[in-house]
mmCIF file of the N, C-alpha and C atoms, coordinates in Angstrom:
data_MODEL
# 
_entry.id   MODEL 
# 
loop_
_atom_site.group_PDB 
_atom_site.id 
_atom_site.type_symbol 
_atom_site.label_atom_id 
_atom_site.label_alt_id 
_atom_site.label_comp_id 
_atom_site.label_asym_id 
_atom_site.label_entity_id 
_atom_site.label_seq_id 
_atom_site.pdbx_PDB_ins_code 
_atom_site.Cartn_x 
_atom_site.Cartn_y 
_atom_site.Cartn_z 
_atom_site.occupancy 
_atom_site.B_iso_or_equiv 
_atom_site.pdbx_formal_charge 
_atom_site.auth_seq_id 
_atom_site.auth_comp_id 
_atom_site.auth_asym_id 
_atom_site.auth_atom_id 
_atom_site.pdbx_PDB_model_num 
ATOM 1   N N  . MET A 1 1  ? 0.815   -1.182 0.000   1.00 0.00 ? 1  MET A N  1 
ATOM 2   C CA . MET A 1 1  ? 0.000   0.000  0.000   1.00 0.00 ? 1  MET A CA 1 
ATOM 3   C C  . MET A 1 1  ? 0.867   1.258  0.000   1.00 0.00 ? 1  MET A C  1 
ATOM 4   N N  . ARG A 1 2  ? 1.951   1.297  0.767   1.00 0.00 ? 2  ARG A N  1 
ATOM 5   C CA . ARG A 1 2  ? 2.822   2.464  0.777   1.00 0.00 ? 2  ARG A CA 1 
ATOM 6   C C  . ARG A 1 2  ? 3.427   2.657  -0.602  1.00 0.00 ? 2  ARG A C  1 
ATOM 7   N N  . GLY A 1 3  ? 3.378   3.895  -1.110  1.00 0.00 ? 3  GLY A N  1 
ATOM 8   C CA . GLY A 1 3  ? 3.897   4.205  -2.434  1.00 0.00 ? 3  GLY A CA 1 
ATOM 9   C C  . GLY A 1 3  ? 2.864   4.069  -3.537  1.00 0.00 ? 3  GLY A C  1 
ATOM 10  N N  . ASP A 1 4  ? 1.713   3.494  -3.218  1.00 0.00 ? 4  ASP A N  1 
ATOM 11  C CA . ASP A 1 4  ? 0.649   3.353  -4.215  1.00 0.00 ? 4  ASP A CA 1 
ATOM 12  C C  . ASP A 1 4  ? -0.037  4.697  -4.441  1.00 0.00 ? 4  ASP A C  1 
ATOM 13  N N  . ILE A 1 5  ? -0.617  4.851  -5.630  1.00 0.00 ? 5  ILE A N  1 
ATOM 14  C CA . ILE A 1 5  ? -1.364  6.059  -5.974  1.00 0.00 ? 5  ILE A CA 1 
ATOM 15  C C  . ILE A 1 5  ? -2.844  5.710  -6.019  1.00 0.00 ? 5  ILE A C  1 
ATOM 16  N N  . TYR A 1 6  ? -3.648  6.520  -5.337  1.00 0.00 ? 6  TYR A N  1 
ATOM 17  C CA . TYR A 1 6  ? -5.100  6.339  -5.282  1.00 0.00 ? 6  TYR A CA 1 
ATOM 18  C C  . TYR A 1 6  ? -5.784  7.662  -5.582  1.00 0.00 ? 6  TYR A C  1 
ATOM 19  N N  . LEU A 1 7  ? -7.039  7.604  -5.965  1.00 0.00 ? 7  LEU A N  1 
ATOM 20  C CA . LEU A 1 7  ? -7.878  8.798  -6.007  1.00 0.00 ? 7  LEU A CA 1 
ATOM 21  C C  . LEU A 1 7  ? -8.550  8.917  -4.651  1.00 0.00 ? 7  LEU A C  1 
ATOM 22  N N  . ALA A 1 8  ? -8.466  10.106 -4.049  1.00 0.00 ? 8  ALA A N  1 
ATOM 23  C CA . ALA A 1 8  ? -9.033  10.314 -2.719  1.00 0.00 ? 8  ALA A CA 1 
ATOM 24  C C  . ALA A 1 8  ? -9.898  11.566 -2.713  1.00 0.00 ? 8  ALA A C  1 
ATOM 25  N N  . ASP A 1 9  ? -10.957 11.534 -1.942  1.00 0.00 ? 9  ASP A N  1 
ATOM 26  C CA . ASP A 1 9  ? -11.814 12.700 -1.749  1.00 0.00 ? 9  ASP A CA 1 
ATOM 27  C C  . ASP A 1 9  ? -11.223 13.505 -0.601  1.00 0.00 ? 9  ASP A C  1 
ATOM 28  N N  . LEU A 1 10 ? -10.628 14.652 -0.901  1.00 0.00 ? 10 LEU A N  1 
ATOM 29  C CA . LEU A 1 10 ? -9.943  15.462 0.107   1.00 0.00 ? 10 LEU A CA 1 
ATOM 30  C C  . LEU A 1 10 ? -10.843 16.533 0.719   1.00 0.00 ? 10 LEU A C  1 
ATOM 31  N N  . ASN A 1 11 ? -12.136 16.424 0.508   1.00 0.00 ? 11 ASN A N  1 
ATOM 32  C CA . ASN A 1 11 ? -13.081 17.368 1.117   1.00 0.00 ? 11 ASN A CA 1 
ATOM 33  C C  . ASN A 1 11 ? -13.429 16.897 2.519   1.00 0.00 ? 11 ASN A C  1 
ATOM 34  N N  . PRO A 1 12 ? -13.685 17.789 3.454   1.00 0.00 ? 12 PRO A N  1 
ATOM 35  C CA . PRO A 1 12 ? -13.567 19.235 3.321   1.00 0.00 ? 12 PRO A CA 1 
ATOM 36  C C  . PRO A 1 12 ? -12.108 19.658 3.499   1.00 0.00 ? 12 PRO A C  1 
ATOM 37  N N  . SER A 1 13 ? -11.758 20.800 2.962   1.00 0.00 ? 13 SER A N  1 
ATOM 38  C CA . SER A 1 13 ? -10.396 21.316 3.098   1.00 0.00 ? 13 SER A CA 1 
ATOM 39  C C  . SER A 1 13 ? -10.432 22.589 3.932   1.00 0.00 ? 13 SER A C  1 
ATOM 40  N N  . ARG A 1 14 ? -9.243  22.986 4.401   1.00 0.00 ? 14 ARG A N  1 
ATOM 41  C CA . ARG A 1 14 ? -9.115  24.228 5.166   1.00 0.00 ? 14 ARG A CA 1 
ATOM 42  C C  . ARG A 1 14 ? -8.002  25.053 4.564   1.00 0.00 ? 14 ARG A C  1 
ATOM 43  N N  . GLY A 1 15 ? -8.178  26.351 4.539   1.00 0.00 ? 15 GLY A N  1 
ATOM 44  C CA . GLY A 1 15 ? -7.133  27.242 4.052   1.00 0.00 ? 15 GLY A CA 1 
ATOM 45  C C  . GLY A 1 15 ? -6.744  26.942 2.619   1.00 0.00 ? 15 GLY A C  1 
ATOM 46  N N  . SER A 1 16 ? -5.447  26.743 2.387   1.00 0.00 ? 16 SER A N  1 
ATOM 47  C CA . SER A 1 16 ? -4.941  26.519 1.030   1.00 0.00 ? 16 SER A CA 1 
ATOM 48  C C  . SER A 1 16 ? -4.774  25.036 0.701   1.00 0.00 ? 16 SER A C  1 
ATOM 49  N N  . GLU A 1 17 ? -5.350  24.155 1.505   1.00 0.00 ? 17 GLU A N  1 
ATOM 50  C CA . GLU A 1 17 ? -5.257  22.722 1.231   1.00 0.00 ? 17 GLU A CA 1 
ATOM 51  C C  . GLU A 1 17 ? -5.968  22.391 -0.074  1.00 0.00 ? 17 GLU A C  1 
ATOM 52  N N  . GLN A 1 18 ? -5.433  21.405 -0.806  1.00 0.00 ? 18 GLN A N  1 
ATOM 53  C CA . GLN A 1 18 ? -6.089  20.949 -2.024  1.00 0.00 ? 18 GLN A CA 1 
ATOM 54  C C  . GLN A 1 18 ? -7.385  20.246 -1.655  1.00 0.00 ? 18 GLN A C  1 
ATOM 55  N N  . ALA A 1 19 ? -8.405  20.456 -2.477  1.00 0.00 ? 19 ALA A N  1 
ATOM 56  C CA . ALA A 1 19 ? -9.719  19.874 -2.200  1.00 0.00 ? 19 ALA A CA 1 
ATOM 57  C C  . ALA A 1 19 ? -10.205 19.085 -3.406  1.00 0.00 ? 19 ALA A C  1 
ATOM 58  N N  . GLY A 1 20 ? -11.286 18.356 -3.204  1.00 0.00 ? 20 GLY A N  1 
ATOM 59  C CA . GLY A 1 20 ? -11.899 17.601 -4.290  1.00 0.00 ? 20 GLY A CA 1 
ATOM 60  C C  . GLY A 1 20 ? -11.315 16.209 -4.409  1.00 0.00 ? 20 GLY A C  1 
ATOM 61  N N  . ILE A 1 21 ? -11.662 15.545 -5.491  1.00 0.00 ? 21 ILE A N  1 
ATOM 62  C CA . ILE A 1 21 ? -11.135 14.203 -5.775  1.00 0.00 ? 21 ILE A CA 1 
ATOM 63  C C  . ILE A 1 21 ? -9.784  14.394 -6.448  1.00 0.00 ? 21 ILE A C  1 
ATOM 64  N N  . ARG A 1 22 ? -8.729  13.918 -5.801  1.00 0.00 ? 22 ARG A N  1 
ATOM 65  C CA . ARG A 1 22 ? -7.354  14.161 -6.266  1.00 0.00 ? 22 ARG A CA 1 
ATOM 66  C C  . ARG A 1 22 ? -6.556  12.871 -6.221  1.00 0.00 ? 22 ARG A C  1 
ATOM 67  N N  . PRO A 1 23 ? -5.552  12.748 -7.100  1.00 0.00 ? 23 PRO A N  1 
ATOM 68  C CA . PRO A 1 23 ? -4.626  11.630 -6.950  1.00 0.00 ? 23 PRO A CA 1 
ATOM 69  C C  . PRO A 1 23 ? -3.703  11.902 -5.763  1.00 0.00 ? 23 PRO A C  1 
ATOM 70  N N  . VAL A 1 24 ? -3.431  10.864 -4.979  1.00 0.00 ? 24 VAL A N  1 
ATOM 71  C CA . VAL A 1 24 ? -2.551  10.981 -3.814  1.00 0.00 ? 24 VAL A CA 1 
ATOM 72  C C  . VAL A 1 24 ? -1.596  9.791  -3.776  1.00 0.00 ? 24 VAL A C  1 
ATOM 73  N N  . ILE A 1 25 ? -0.428  10.003 -3.182  1.00 0.00 ? 25 ILE A N  1 
ATOM 74  C CA . ILE A 1 25 ? 0.524   8.917  -2.918  1.00 0.00 ? 25 ILE A CA 1 
ATOM 75  C C  . ILE A 1 25 ? 0.406   8.567  -1.442  1.00 0.00 ? 25 ILE A C  1 
ATOM 76  N N  . ILE A 1 26 ? 0.294   7.291  -1.141  1.00 0.00 ? 26 ILE A N  1 
ATOM 77  C CA . ILE A 1 26 ? 0.236   6.838  0.251   1.00 0.00 ? 26 ILE A CA 1 
ATOM 78  C C  . ILE A 1 26 ? 1.667   6.792  0.787   1.00 0.00 ? 26 ILE A C  1 
ATOM 79  N N  . VAL A 1 27 ? 1.914   7.537  1.880   1.00 0.00 ? 27 VAL A N  1 
ATOM 80  C CA . VAL A 1 27 ? 3.246   7.531  2.487   1.00 0.00 ? 27 VAL A CA 1 
ATOM 81  C C  . VAL A 1 27 ? 3.280   6.738  3.782   1.00 0.00 ? 27 VAL A C  1 
ATOM 82  N N  . GLU A 1 28 ? 2.126   6.575  4.434   1.00 0.00 ? 28 GLU A N  1 
ATOM 83  C CA . GLU A 1 28 ? 2.086   5.776  5.665   1.00 0.00 ? 28 GLU A CA 1 
ATOM 84  C C  . GLU A 1 28 ? 0.671   5.256  5.881   1.00 0.00 ? 28 GLU A C  1 
ATOM 85  N N  . TYR A 1 29 ? 0.581   3.995  6.288   1.00 0.00 ? 29 TYR A N  1 
ATOM 86  C CA . TYR A 1 29 ? -0.718  3.378  6.571   1.00 0.00 ? 29 TYR A CA 1 
ATOM 87  C C  . TYR A 1 29 ? -0.587  2.604  7.867   1.00 0.00 ? 29 TYR A C  1 
ATOM 88  N N  . ASN A 1 30 ? -1.343  3.013  8.879   1.00 0.00 ? 30 ASN A N  1 
ATOM 89  C CA . ASN A 1 30 ? -1.337  2.329  10.176  1.00 0.00 ? 30 ASN A CA 1 
ATOM 90  C C  . ASN A 1 30 ? -2.715  1.754  10.431  1.00 0.00 ? 30 ASN A C  1 
ATOM 91  N N  . ASN A 1 31 ? -2.811  0.448  10.392  1.00 0.00 ? 31 ASN A N  1 
ATOM 92  C CA . ASN A 1 31 ? -4.066  -0.220 10.724  1.00 0.00 ? 31 ASN A CA 1 
ATOM 93  C C  . ASN A 1 31 ? -3.964  -0.638 12.183  1.00 0.00 ? 31 ASN A C  1 
ATOM 94  N N  . ILE A 1 32 ? -4.417  0.238  13.067  1.00 0.00 ? 32 ILE A N  1 
ATOM 95  C CA . ILE A 1 32 ? -4.264  0.026  14.505  1.00 0.00 ? 32 ILE A CA 1 
ATOM 96  C C  . ILE A 1 32 ? -5.092  -1.174 14.971  1.00 0.00 ? 32 ILE A C  1 
ATOM 97  N N  . ASP A 1 33 ? -6.326  -1.227 14.553  1.00 0.00 ? 33 ASP A N  1 
ATOM 98  C CA . ASP A 1 33 ? -7.189  -2.372 14.838  1.00 0.00 ? 33 ASP A CA 1 
ATOM 99  C C  . ASP A 1 33 ? -8.248  -2.429 13.748  1.00 0.00 ? 33 ASP A C  1 
ATOM 100 N N  . ARG A 1 34 ? -9.185  -3.327 13.869  1.00 0.00 ? 34 ARG A N  1 
ATOM 101 C CA . ARG A 1 34 ? -10.158 -3.481 12.781  1.00 0.00 ? 34 ARG A CA 1 
ATOM 102 C C  . ARG A 1 34 ? -11.160 -2.339 12.705  1.00 0.00 ? 34 ARG A C  1 
ATOM 103 N N  . PHE A 1 35 ? -11.179 -1.449 13.703  1.00 0.00 ? 35 PHE A N  1 
ATOM 104 C CA . PHE A 1 35 ? -12.111 -0.329 13.708  1.00 0.00 ? 35 PHE A CA 1 
ATOM 105 C C  . PHE A 1 35 ? -11.458 0.998  13.341  1.00 0.00 ? 35 PHE A C  1 
ATOM 106 N N  . THR A 1 36 ? -10.143 1.085  13.463  1.00 0.00 ? 36 THR A N  1 
ATOM 107 C CA . THR A 1 36 ? -9.447  2.352  13.276  1.00 0.00 ? 36 THR A CA 1 
ATOM 108 C C  . THR A 1 36 ? -8.272  2.177  12.327  1.00 0.00 ? 36 THR A C  1 
ATOM 109 N N  . SER A 1 37 ? -8.107  3.125  11.433  1.00 0.00 ? 37 SER A N  1 
ATOM 110 C CA . SER A 1 37 ? -6.912  3.146  10.588  1.00 0.00 ? 37 SER A CA 1 
ATOM 111 C C  . SER A 1 37 ? -6.571  4.594  10.270  1.00 0.00 ? 37 SER A C  1 
ATOM 112 N N  . THR A 1 38 ? -5.300  4.852  10.104  1.00 0.00 ? 38 THR A N  1 
ATOM 113 C CA . THR A 1 38 ? -4.819  6.177  9.746   1.00 0.00 ? 38 THR A CA 1 
ATOM 114 C C  . THR A 1 38 ? -4.013  6.054  8.467   1.00 0.00 ? 38 THR A C  1 
ATOM 115 N N  . VAL A 1 39 ? -4.305  6.914  7.503   1.00 0.00 ? 39 VAL A N  1 
ATOM 116 C CA . VAL A 1 39 ? -3.575  6.914  6.241   1.00 0.00 ? 39 VAL A CA 1 
ATOM 117 C C  . VAL A 1 39 ? -3.018  8.311  6.028   1.00 0.00 ? 39 VAL A C  1 
ATOM 118 N N  . VAL A 1 40 ? -1.698  8.419  5.831   1.00 0.00 ? 40 VAL A N  1 
ATOM 119 C CA . VAL A 1 40 ? -1.050  9.691  5.543   1.00 0.00 ? 40 VAL A CA 1 
ATOM 120 C C  . VAL A 1 40 ? -0.751  9.711  4.052   1.00 0.00 ? 40 VAL A C  1 
ATOM 121 N N  . VAL A 1 41 ? -1.217  10.768 3.371   1.00 0.00 ? 41 VAL A N  1 
ATOM 122 C CA . VAL A 1 41 ? -1.056  10.861 1.923   1.00 0.00 ? 41 VAL A CA 1 
ATOM 123 C C  . VAL A 1 41 ? -0.447  12.197 1.533   1.00 0.00 ? 41 VAL A C  1 
ATOM 124 N N  . ILE A 1 42 ? 0.092   12.241 0.323   1.00 0.00 ? 42 ILE A N  1 
ATOM 125 C CA . ILE A 1 42 ? 0.567   13.485 -0.278  1.00 0.00 ? 42 ILE A CA 1 
ATOM 126 C C  . ILE A 1 42 ? -0.246  13.702 -1.543  1.00 0.00 ? 42 ILE A C  1 
ATOM 127 N N  . PRO A 1 43 ? -0.979  14.834 -1.643  1.00 0.00 ? 43 PRO A N  1 
ATOM 128 C CA . PRO A 1 43 ? -1.742  15.090 -2.856  1.00 0.00 ? 43 PRO A CA 1 
ATOM 129 C C  . PRO A 1 43 ? -0.813  15.420 -4.021  1.00 0.00 ? 43 PRO A C  1 
ATOM 130 N N  . LEU A 1 44 ? -1.212  15.011 -5.212  1.00 0.00 ? 44 LEU A N  1 
ATOM 131 C CA . LEU A 1 44 ? -0.438  15.264 -6.423  1.00 0.00 ? 44 LEU A CA 1 
ATOM 132 C C  . LEU A 1 44 ? -1.109  16.348 -7.256  1.00 0.00 ? 44 LEU A C  1 
ATOM 133 N N  . THR A 1 45 ? -0.316  17.049 -8.051  1.00 0.00 ? 45 THR A N  1 
ATOM 134 C CA . THR A 1 45 ? -0.838  18.039 -8.982  1.00 0.00 ? 45 THR A CA 1 
ATOM 135 C C  . THR A 1 45 ? -0.007  18.006 -10.258 1.00 0.00 ? 45 THR A C  1 
ATOM 136 N N  . SER A 1 46 ? -0.621  18.385 -11.355 1.00 0.00 ? 46 SER A N  1 
ATOM 137 C CA . SER A 1 46 ? 0.118   18.510 -12.616 1.00 0.00 ? 46 SER A CA 1 
ATOM 138 C C  . SER A 1 46 ? 0.460   19.969 -12.884 1.00 0.00 ? 46 SER A C  1 
ATOM 139 N N  . ASN A 1 47 ? 0.157   20.851 -11.942 1.00 0.00 ? 47 ASN A N  1 
ATOM 140 C CA . ASN A 1 47 ? 0.412   22.277 -12.071 1.00 0.00 ? 47 ASN A CA 1 
ATOM 141 C C  . ASN A 1 47 ? 1.880   22.558 -11.733 1.00 0.00 ? 47 ASN A C  1 
ATOM 142 N N  . LEU A 1 48 ? 2.712   22.737 -12.755 1.00 0.00 ? 48 LEU A N  1 
ATOM 143 C CA . LEU A 1 48 ? 4.150   22.929 -12.531 1.00 0.00 ? 48 LEU A CA 1 
ATOM 144 C C  . LEU A 1 48 ? 4.468   24.258 -11.854 1.00 0.00 ? 48 LEU A C  1 
ATOM 145 N N  . ARG A 1 49 ? 3.570   25.230 -11.913 1.00 0.00 ? 49 ARG A N  1 
ATOM 146 C CA . ARG A 1 49 ? 3.810   26.486 -11.189 1.00 0.00 ? 49 ARG A CA 1 
ATOM 147 C C  . ARG A 1 49 ? 3.893   26.233 -9.691  1.00 0.00 ? 49 ARG A C  1 
ATOM 148 N N  . ARG A 1 50 ? 3.194   25.217 -9.208  1.00 0.00 ? 50 ARG A N  1 
ATOM 149 C CA . ARG A 1 50 ? 3.232   24.899 -7.777  1.00 0.00 ? 50 ARG A CA 1 
ATOM 150 C C  . ARG A 1 50 ? 4.580   24.309 -7.358  1.00 0.00 ? 50 ARG A C  1 
ATOM 151 N N  . ALA A 1 51 ? 5.402   23.904 -8.307  1.00 0.00 ? 51 ALA A N  1 
ATOM 152 C CA . ALA A 1 51 ? 6.722   23.359 -7.978  1.00 0.00 ? 51 ALA A CA 1 
ATOM 153 C C  . ALA A 1 51 ? 7.627   24.416 -7.361  1.00 0.00 ? 51 ALA A C  1 
ATOM 154 N N  . GLN A 1 52 ? 7.265   25.674 -7.487  1.00 0.00 ? 52 GLN A N  1 
ATOM 155 C CA . GLN A 1 52 ? 8.049   26.764 -6.900  1.00 0.00 ? 52 GLN A CA 1 
ATOM 156 C C  . GLN A 1 52 ? 7.729   26.970 -5.422  1.00 0.00 ? 52 GLN A C  1 
ATOM 157 N N  . ILE A 1 53 ? 6.653   26.367 -4.950  1.00 0.00 ? 53 ILE A N  1 
ATOM 158 C CA . ILE A 1 53 ? 6.228   26.534 -3.557  1.00 0.00 ? 53 ILE A CA 1 
ATOM 159 C C  . ILE A 1 53 ? 7.131   25.690 -2.650  1.00 0.00 ? 53 ILE A C  1 
ATOM 160 N N  . PRO A 1 54 ? 7.551   26.232 -1.495  1.00 0.00 ? 54 PRO A N  1 
ATOM 161 C CA . PRO A 1 54 ? 8.377   25.438 -0.577  1.00 0.00 ? 54 PRO A CA 1 
ATOM 162 C C  . PRO A 1 54 ? 7.705   24.116 -0.204  1.00 0.00 ? 54 PRO A C  1 
ATOM 163 N N  . ARG A 1 55 ? 8.513   23.115 0.043   1.00 0.00 ? 55 ARG A N  1 
ATOM 164 C CA . ARG A 1 55 ? 8.080   21.760 0.421   1.00 0.00 ? 55 ARG A CA 1 
ATOM 165 C C  . ARG A 1 55 ? 7.347   21.030 -0.692  1.00 0.00 ? 55 ARG A C  1 
ATOM 166 N N  . THR A 1 56 ? 7.649   21.371 -1.935  1.00 0.00 ? 56 THR A N  1 
ATOM 167 C CA . THR A 1 56 ? 7.103   20.625 -3.068  1.00 0.00 ? 56 THR A CA 1 
ATOM 168 C C  . THR A 1 56 ? 8.248   19.986 -3.832  1.00 0.00 ? 56 THR A C  1 
ATOM 169 N N  . MET A 1 57 ? 7.938   18.984 -4.616  1.00 0.00 ? 57 MET A N  1 
ATOM 170 C CA . MET A 1 57 ? 8.963   18.362 -5.450  1.00 0.00 ? 57 MET A CA 1 
ATOM 171 C C  . MET A 1 57 ? 8.334   17.883 -6.741  1.00 0.00 ? 57 MET A C  1 
ATOM 172 N N  . VAL A 1 58 ? 9.142   17.847 -7.787  1.00 0.00 ? 58 VAL A N  1 
ATOM 173 C CA . VAL A 1 58 ? 8.695   17.375 -9.090  1.00 0.00 ? 58 VAL A CA 1 
ATOM 174 C C  . VAL A 1 58 ? 9.021   15.891 -9.184  1.00 0.00 ? 58 VAL A C  1 
ATOM 175 N N  . ILE A 1 59 ? 8.032   15.105 -9.569  1.00 0.00 ? 59 ILE A N  1 
ATOM 176 C CA . ILE A 1 59 ? 8.227   13.670 -9.778  1.00 0.00 ? 59 ILE A CA 1 
ATOM 177 C C  . ILE A 1 59 ? 8.297   13.451 -11.282 1.00 0.00 ? 59 ILE A C  1 
ATOM 178 N N  . PRO A 1 60 ? 9.435   12.979 -11.793 1.00 0.00 ? 60 PRO A N  1 
ATOM 179 C CA . PRO A 1 60 ? 9.562   12.795 -13.236 1.00 0.00 ? 60 PRO A CA 1 
ATOM 180 C C  . PRO A 1 60 ? 8.572   11.756 -13.767 1.00 0.00 ? 60 PRO A C  1 
ATOM 181 N N  . ALA A 1 61 ? 8.133   11.955 -14.995 1.00 0.00 ? 61 ALA A N  1 
ATOM 182 C CA . ALA A 1 61 ? 7.228   10.998 -15.642 1.00 0.00 ? 61 ALA A CA 1 
ATOM 183 C C  . ALA A 1 61 ? 7.941   9.669  -15.840 1.00 0.00 ? 61 ALA A C  1 
ATOM 184 N N  . GLY A 1 62 ? 7.150   8.611  -15.838 1.00 0.00 ? 62 GLY A N  1 
ATOM 185 C CA . GLY A 1 62 ? 7.715   7.288  -16.104 1.00 0.00 ? 62 GLY A CA 1 
ATOM 186 C C  . GLY A 1 62 ? 7.912   6.550  -14.867 1.00 0.00 ? 62 GLY A C  1 
# 
C-alpha cells in the first residue's frame, strides 16, 4: 500500500489545502485495529507552477 497512488476525496479542506477528488501517494498506513486506521497521503498536482512553492517536489514521468 505504501507508495501506491489512489484517487481520494480530500473534502472538506481548510485554508490553502487541495480539495476535491485528487490523486494521492500513500506515504504511511497504520491499521491500529479493525475499527481504526490512519492513512497519511501526499496530494499530487500537474500544475508545474506549484513546484516553486516550498516543500514541493517534481516527480519525473515514467
